[in-house]
Backbone as a printed PyTorch tensor [residue, N CA C, xyz], in Angstrom:
tensor([[[  9.3280,  18.2010,  29.6590],
         [  8.5480,  19.1970,  28.9390],
         [  8.5980,  18.9360,  27.4480]],

        [[  9.7730,  18.5260,  26.9440],
         [  9.8640,  18.2070,  25.5250],
         [  9.0080,  17.0040,  25.1730]],

        [[  8.9020,  16.0630,  26.0920],
         [  8.1220,  14.8670,  25.8340],
         [  6.6370,  15.2090,  25.6670]],

        [[  6.1310,  16.1680,  26.4230],
         [  4.7370,  16.6030,  26.2930],
         [  4.4850,  17.2820,  24.9650]],

        [[  5.4740,  18.0460,  24.4580],
         [  5.3080,  18.7090,  23.1660],
         [  5.2790,  17.6960,  22.0360]],

        [[  6.0670,  16.6400,  22.1380],
         [  6.0900,  15.6190,  21.0890],
         [  4.7560,  14.8890,  21.0260]],

        [[  4.1610,  14.5650,  22.1490],
         [  2.8820,  13.8580,  22.1470],
         [  1.7640,  14.7590,  21.6220]],

        [[  1.9230,  16.0460,  21.8080],
         [  0.9230,  16.9830,  21.3110],
         [  0.9540,  17.0730,  19.7820]],

        [[  2.1010,  16.9000,  19.1480],
         [  2.2410,  17.0140,  17.7010],
         [  1.8220,  15.7590,  16.9460]],

        [[  1.4970,  14.6930,  17.6190],
         [  1.0810,  13.4730,  16.9340],
         [ -0.2850,  13.7030,  16.3030]],

        [[ -0.5270,  13.0130,  15.1560],
         [ -1.7610,  13.2520,  14.3950],
         [ -2.8490,  12.2400,  14.6950]],

        [[ -2.6830,  11.3710,  15.6690],
         [ -3.7390,  10.4210,  15.9940],
         [ -4.9010,  11.1570,  16.6530]],

        [[ -6.0780,  10.9200,  16.1290],
         [ -7.2690,  11.5350,  16.6810],
         [ -8.2060,  10.4140,  17.0910]],

        [[ -8.6890,  10.4490,  18.2840],
         [ -9.5790,   9.4060,  18.7690],
         [-11.0090,   9.9180,  18.7490]],

        [[-11.8940,   9.1090,  18.1670],
         [-13.3140,   9.4550,  18.1640],
         [-13.9440,   8.9850,  19.4550]],

        [[-15.2040,   9.3400,  19.6730],
         [-15.8750,   8.9830,  20.9220],
         [-16.0580,   7.4780,  21.0590]],

        [[-16.0950,   6.7370,  19.9310],
         [-16.2330,   5.2850,  20.0250],
         [-14.8860,   4.5900,  20.2280]],

        [[-13.7910,   5.3360,  20.3290],
         [-12.4820,   4.7850,  20.5980],
         [-11.6550,   4.4950,  19.3550]],

        [[-12.2230,   4.6080,  18.1430],
         [-11.4670,   4.3370,  16.9230],
         [-10.7000,   5.5850,  16.5200]],

        [[ -9.7240,   5.4020,  15.6490],
         [ -8.9380,   6.5330,  15.1520],
         [ -9.6500,   7.1770,  13.9760]],

        [[ -9.5570,   8.4940,  13.8490],
         [-10.1750,   9.2280,  12.7430],
         [ -9.2920,   9.1360,  11.5110]],

        [[ -9.8750,   9.1950,  10.3530],
         [ -9.1400,   9.1950,   9.0950],
         [ -8.7130,  10.6250,   8.8070]],

        [[ -7.4460,  10.8460,   8.4420],
         [ -7.0090,  12.2020,   8.1180],
         [ -7.8290,  12.7730,   6.9590]],

        [[ -8.0890,  14.0700,   6.9970],
         [ -8.9400,  14.7210,   6.0040],
         [ -8.3860,  14.6110,   4.5970]],

        [[ -7.0590,  14.5700,   4.4160],
         [ -6.5040,  14.4970,   3.0660],
         [ -6.7760,  13.1540,   2.4030]],

        [[ -7.1950,  12.1410,   3.1670],
         [ -7.4890,  10.8310,   2.6010],
         [ -8.9250,  10.6890,   2.1340]],

        [[ -9.7630,  11.6610,   2.4170],
         [-11.1750,  11.5940,   2.0580],
         [-11.3940,  12.3240,   0.7460]],

        [[-12.0540,  11.6650,  -0.2110],
         [-12.3430,  12.2920,  -1.5010],
         [-13.5000,  13.2630,  -1.3960]],

        [[-13.4960,  14.2640,  -2.2700],
         [-14.5870,  15.2500,  -2.2830],
         [-15.6330,  14.8330,  -3.2930]],

        [[-16.8630,  15.1280,  -2.9800],
         [-17.9410,  14.8760,  -3.9230],
         [-17.9080,  15.9400,  -5.0090]],

        [[-18.2980,  15.5720,  -6.2390],
         [-18.2830,  16.5740,  -7.3020],
         [-19.2990,  17.6830,  -7.0240]],

        [[-18.9220,  18.8950,  -7.3490],
         [-19.7750,  20.0540,  -7.1140],
         [-20.5940,  20.3560,  -8.3620]],

        [[-21.7840,  20.9240,  -8.1760],
         [-22.6280,  21.3370,  -9.2940],
         [-22.3590,  22.8010,  -9.6380]],

        [[-21.2740,  23.3540,  -9.1120],
         [-20.9430,  24.7480,  -9.3990],
         [-19.6530,  24.8100, -10.1940]],

        [[-19.5990,  25.7730, -11.1060],
         [-18.3860,  25.9910, -11.8730],
         [-17.4200,  26.8260, -11.0560]],

        [[-16.2430,  27.0450, -11.5880],
         [-15.2260,  27.7940, -10.8600],
         [-15.6510,  29.2250, -10.5480]],

        [[-16.4790,  29.8340, -11.3970],
         [-16.8840,  31.2140, -11.1550],
         [-18.0220,  31.3180, -10.1330]],

        [[-18.4340,  30.1900,  -9.5610],
         [-19.4470,  30.2100,  -8.5150],
         [-20.8700,  30.0820,  -9.0090]],

        [[-21.0760,  30.1170, -10.3180],
         [-22.4290,  29.9870, -10.8570],
         [-22.7780,  28.5110, -11.0340]],

        [[-24.0420,  28.1450, -10.8460],
         [-24.4190,  26.7470, -11.0390],
         [-24.3100,  26.3560, -12.5090]],

        [[-24.0760,  25.0750, -12.7340],
         [-24.0150,  24.5960, -14.1140],
         [-25.3940,  24.6930, -14.7370]],

        [[-25.4250,  24.9310, -16.0340],
         [-26.6990,  25.0080, -16.7440],
         [-27.2280,  23.6070, -17.0080]],

        [[-28.5290,  23.4850, -16.9500],
         [-29.1630,  22.2240, -17.2820],
         [-29.3580,  22.1990, -18.7830]],

        [[-28.5980,  21.3670, -19.4690],
         [-28.6310,  21.3560, -20.9240],
         [-29.9330,  20.7820, -21.4630]],

        [[-30.7340,  20.1530, -20.6110],
         [-32.0000,  19.5840, -21.0780],
         [-33.0670,  20.6530, -21.2660]],

        [[-32.9700,  21.7650, -20.5490],
         [-33.9700,  22.8200, -20.6610],
         [-33.7170,  23.6300, -21.9240]],

        [[-34.7380,  23.8550, -22.6990],
         [-34.6260,  24.6060, -23.9490],
         [-35.2170,  26.0000, -23.7800]],

        [[-34.7190,  26.9320, -24.5700],
         [-35.3150,  28.2630, -24.5610],
         [-36.6020,  28.2070, -25.3690]],

        [[-37.5510,  29.0850, -25.0410],
         [-38.8380,  29.0990, -25.7330],
         [-39.0640,  30.4490, -26.3910]],

        [[-39.8640,  30.4350, -27.4400],
         [-40.1950,  31.6430, -28.1790],
         [-41.6700,  31.5590, -28.5430]],

        [[-42.4480,  32.5650, -28.1470],
         [-43.8840,  32.5860, -28.4120],
         [-44.2780,  33.9320, -29.0100]],

        [[-45.3260,  33.9050, -29.8230],
         [-45.9040,  35.1450, -30.3270],
         [-47.3660,  35.2160, -29.8880]],

        [[-47.8180,  36.4330, -29.5960],
         [-49.1870,  36.6550, -29.1380],
         [-49.7690,  37.8550, -29.8680]],

        [[-51.0900,  37.8420, -30.0310],
         [-51.7880,  39.0020, -30.5780],
         [-52.9330,  39.3590, -29.6330]],

        [[-53.8420,  40.2200, -30.0740],
         [-54.9080,  40.6920, -29.1860],
         [-55.9130,  39.5970, -28.8270]],

        [[-55.8580,  38.4390, -29.4850],
         [-56.7410,  37.3180, -29.1620],
         [-56.1490,  36.3970, -28.0960]],

        [[-54.8860,  36.5600, -27.7470],
         [-54.2330,  35.7100, -26.7570],
         [-54.6090,  36.1320, -25.3400]],

        [[-54.6890,  35.1480, -24.4520],
         [-55.0120,  35.4220, -23.0510],
         [-53.8850,  36.2560, -22.4400]],

        [[-54.2530,  37.3480, -21.8050],
         [-53.2890,  38.2440, -21.1790],
         [-52.7890,  39.3480, -22.0970]],

        [[-53.1180,  39.2690, -23.3660],
         [-52.6720,  40.2790, -24.3310],
         [-53.8580,  40.9460, -25.0280]],

        [[-55.0130,  40.9280, -24.3780],
         [-56.2140,  41.5390, -24.9530],
         [-56.0780,  43.0420, -25.1090]],

        [[-55.1570,  43.6510, -24.3880],
         [-54.9500,  45.1000, -24.4370],
         [-54.2750,  45.5250, -25.7440]],

        [[-53.6450,  44.5740, -26.4760],
         [-53.0190,  44.9170, -27.7590],
         [-54.0870,  45.2520, -28.7940]],

        [[-53.8060,  46.1900, -29.6430],
         [-54.7300,  46.5290, -30.7200],
         [-54.5540,  45.5450, -31.8710]],

        [[-55.5840,  45.3700, -32.7000],
         [-55.4660,  44.4720, -33.8510],
         [-54.2810,  44.8630, -34.7340]],

        [[-53.5280,  43.8650, -35.1650],
         [-52.3610,  44.1040, -35.9950],
         [-51.0530,  44.1490, -35.2120]],

        [[-51.1400,  44.3310, -33.9120],
         [-49.9540,  44.3540, -33.0600],
         [-49.6020,  42.9340, -32.6320]],

        [[-48.3050,  42.6870, -32.4140],
         [-47.8260,  41.3610, -32.0240],
         [-46.8640,  41.5070, -30.8510]],

        [[-46.9510,  40.5870, -29.9070],
         [-46.0050,  40.5170, -28.7960],
         [-45.1790,  39.2480, -28.9580]],

        [[-43.8590,  39.3730, -28.8400],
         [-42.9680,  38.2210, -28.8800],
         [-42.4000,  38.0160, -27.4830]],

        [[-42.4920,  36.7880, -26.9890],
         [-41.9990,  36.4500, -25.6570],
         [-40.9180,  35.3900, -25.8160]],

        [[-39.7230,  35.7110, -25.3340],
         [-38.5860,  34.7920, -25.4090],
         [-38.1320,  34.4710, -23.9950]],

        [[-38.1300,  33.1700, -23.6410],
         [-37.6300,  32.7390, -22.3350],
         [-36.3410,  31.9630, -22.5470]],

        [[-35.2680,  32.3840, -21.8740],
         [-33.9670,  31.7480, -22.0260],
         [-33.8990,  30.4530, -21.2170]],

        [[-32.8210,  29.7110, -21.4100],
         [-32.6170,  28.4630, -20.6710],
         [-32.5770,  28.6900, -19.1650]],

        [[-32.0990,  29.8470, -18.7510],
         [-31.9850,  30.1450, -17.3250],
         [-33.2690,  30.7090, -16.7320]],

        [[-34.3140,  30.8970, -17.5600],
         [-35.6000,  31.3600, -17.0580],
         [-35.8530,  32.8420, -17.2030]],

        [[-34.9390,  33.5820, -17.7890],
         [-35.1360,  35.0220, -17.9930],
         [-36.1310,  35.2320, -19.1350]],

        [[-37.0670,  36.1580, -18.9710],
         [-38.1110,  36.4060, -19.9750],
         [-37.9050,  37.7800, -20.5910]],

        [[-37.8820,  37.8110, -21.9250],
         [-37.7770,  39.0610, -22.6840],
         [-39.0400,  39.2070, -23.5240]],

        [[-39.6410,  40.4070, -23.4980],
         [-40.8380,  40.6840, -24.3000],
         [-40.5550,  41.8730, -25.2030]],

        [[-41.0340,  41.7730, -26.4530],
         [-40.9790,  42.8980, -27.3890],
         [-42.3160,  42.9660, -28.0960]],

        [[-42.7080,  44.1780, -28.4260],
         [-43.9910,  44.4170, -29.0610],
         [-43.7390,  45.0730, -30.4060]],

        [[-44.5480,  44.7030, -31.4060],
         [-44.3830,  45.2400, -32.7580],
         [-45.7240,  45.7580, -33.2620]],

        [[-45.6940,  46.9590, -33.8580],
         [-46.9220,  47.5200, -34.4300],
         [-47.1640,  46.9130, -35.8040]],

        [[-48.1830,  47.4210, -36.5060],
         [-48.5680,  46.8790, -37.8120],
         [-47.4440,  46.9730, -38.8410]],

        [[-46.6010,  47.9670, -38.6900],
         [-45.5100,  48.1830, -39.6490],
         [-44.2130,  47.4880, -39.2480]],

        [[-44.2230,  46.8200, -38.1060],
         [-43.0310,  46.1010, -37.6550],
         [-42.0930,  46.9050, -36.7920]],

        [[-42.5030,  48.0950, -36.3800],
         [-41.6590,  48.9060, -35.4930],
         [-41.6670,  48.2980, -34.0900]],

        [[-40.4790,  48.1160, -33.5070],
         [-40.4160,  47.4600, -32.1860],
         [-40.6220,  48.4290, -31.0240]],

        [[-41.2050,  47.9190, -29.9580],
         [-41.3710,  48.6220, -28.6870],
         [-40.9090,  47.6530, -27.5980]],

        [[-40.1280,  48.1380, -26.6600],
         [-39.5210,  47.2580, -25.6620],
         [-40.3880,  46.9740, -24.4420]],

        [[-41.3160,  47.8620, -24.1280],
         [-42.1290,  47.6780, -22.9230],
         [-43.6000,  47.9490, -23.2160]],

        [[-44.4460,  47.4170, -22.3530],
         [-45.8800,  47.6750, -22.4530],
         [-46.1510,  49.1660, -22.2490]],

        [[-45.3610,  49.7930, -21.3910],
         [-45.5140,  51.2220, -21.1250],
         [-45.2950,  52.0380, -22.3970]],

        [[-44.2830,  51.6620, -23.1960],
         [-44.0430,  52.3560, -24.4740],
         [-45.2180,  52.1740, -25.4230]],

        [[-45.7820,  50.9580, -25.4640],
         [-46.9230,  50.6910, -26.3450],
         [-48.1210,  51.5320, -25.9250]],

        [[-48.4170,  51.5670, -24.6350],
         [-49.5570,  52.3460, -24.1540],
         [-49.3510,  53.8380, -24.3890]],

        [[-48.1170,  54.3050, -24.2790],
         [-47.8030,  55.7070, -24.5710],
         [-48.0550,  55.9930, -26.0620]],

        [[-47.6720,  55.0490, -26.9210],
         [-47.9140,  55.2020, -28.3530],
         [-49.4150,  55.2300, -28.6440]],

        [[-50.1670,  54.3370, -27.9850],
         [-51.6280,  54.3290, -28.1510],
         [-52.2270,  55.6860, -27.7620]],

        [[-51.7860,  56.2370, -26.6400],
         [-52.3210,  57.5140, -26.1640],
         [-51.9840,  58.6350, -27.1470]],

        [[-50.7650,  58.6350, -27.6620],
         [-50.3600,  59.6610, -28.6330],
         [-51.1710,  59.5190, -29.9210]],

        [[-51.3420,  58.2920, -30.3620],
         [-52.1120,  58.0470, -31.5930],
         [-53.5640,  58.4790, -31.4130]],

        [[-54.1300,  58.1640, -30.2580],
         [-55.5180,  58.5490, -29.9870],
         [-55.6600,  60.0710, -29.9480]],

        [[-54.6720,  60.7560, -29.3780],
         [-54.7070,  62.2100, -29.3230],
         [-54.6380,  62.8160, -30.7200]],

        [[-53.7890,  62.2490, -31.5820],
         [-53.6100,  62.7880, -32.9260],
         [-54.7430,  62.4260, -33.8760]],

        [[-55.3250,  61.2460, -33.7180],
         [-56.3080,  60.7490, -34.6760],
         [-57.7220,  60.6730, -34.1240]],

        [[-57.9720,  61.2870, -33.0090],
         [-59.3050,  61.2990, -32.3980],
         [-59.8500,  59.9030, -32.1540]],

        [[-58.9800,  58.9740, -31.7200],
         [-59.4420,  57.6320, -31.3500],
         [-59.5370,  56.6500, -32.4890]],

        [[-59.2370,  57.0610, -33.7340],
         [-59.3130,  56.1410, -34.8590],
         [-57.9410,  55.4560, -35.0170]],

        [[-57.8810,  54.1810, -34.6850],
         [-56.6180,  53.4570, -34.7000],
         [-56.3390,  52.7740, -36.0410]],

        [[-57.2190,  52.8980, -36.9930],
         [-56.9730,  52.2800, -38.3100],
         [-55.8290,  53.0040, -38.9820]],

        [[-54.9440,  52.2170, -39.5680],
         [-53.7620,  52.7790, -40.2340],
         [-54.1300,  53.1390, -41.6710]],

        [[-54.2660,  54.4120, -41.9510],
         [-54.6320,  54.8690, -43.2950],
         [-53.4530,  55.5390, -43.9380]],

        [[-53.1260,  55.0940, -45.1450],
         [-52.0180,  55.7240, -45.8810],
         [-52.4780,  56.1850, -47.2210]]])
């Protein structure tokens, strides 16, 4: 019975072709594209972009004259947009801009010209 236990503890592994398998500790690992925290490594070749648009730009025709939209895309592909009125006041969303337009139209009877 002891002899059967000894043969069971041997580390020789036979493959289907009859050769012996290489122990796993002898095989090197391929380098991973992930950092220790589990996130993929950043591609340093990709650059962040920054664009400005006004009411003449495609997709931004809804902006009133004098307003500017800034679009910033990070290296990881995240897009941030901010909108600025004629005086440089920032708005974070299109919804805020449209709300401002509606309030201005209500107060000024549709006249969007900035008179001081």
